[in-house]
C-alpha angles and dihedrals in degrees: 000000000000097000122110120203108188109132116112095336133125091268093061092046096050100033109033094154093050089047090053092050092049092047090051091049090049092050090051091050096244101125101076090225115194093032131093088249101059111090143107129192142172125231128196120206121193124218114291091019122144137180116221118239109273144162133210127238092251142012099237100112137068113214118215115197118195113183110206100185122022121178094203138001092219103120091207088061104029121012149094130262122205110182106315094337121098122197128184120236107245116197114255093356116120120229120199 
């Protein structure tokens, strides 16, 4: 963790805007590089996918979710649940 590999790889080719954001955050010193807390990643979920309820070992991190493509904003079809609260995924709107 804590290492960013962005130069000339598939990530930069397929996600140039995300690469630019990460590079700007790195230049501003906001990525906590070299620590277990400094990482960013992209996940792709296929239709009908779900992630089982889970918790982390500690409460040190804030998670920022930024959905890039959302088929529907109906939270019963496509959303996130944290505890009892359900939120819809809204395309290109960050959720902390």
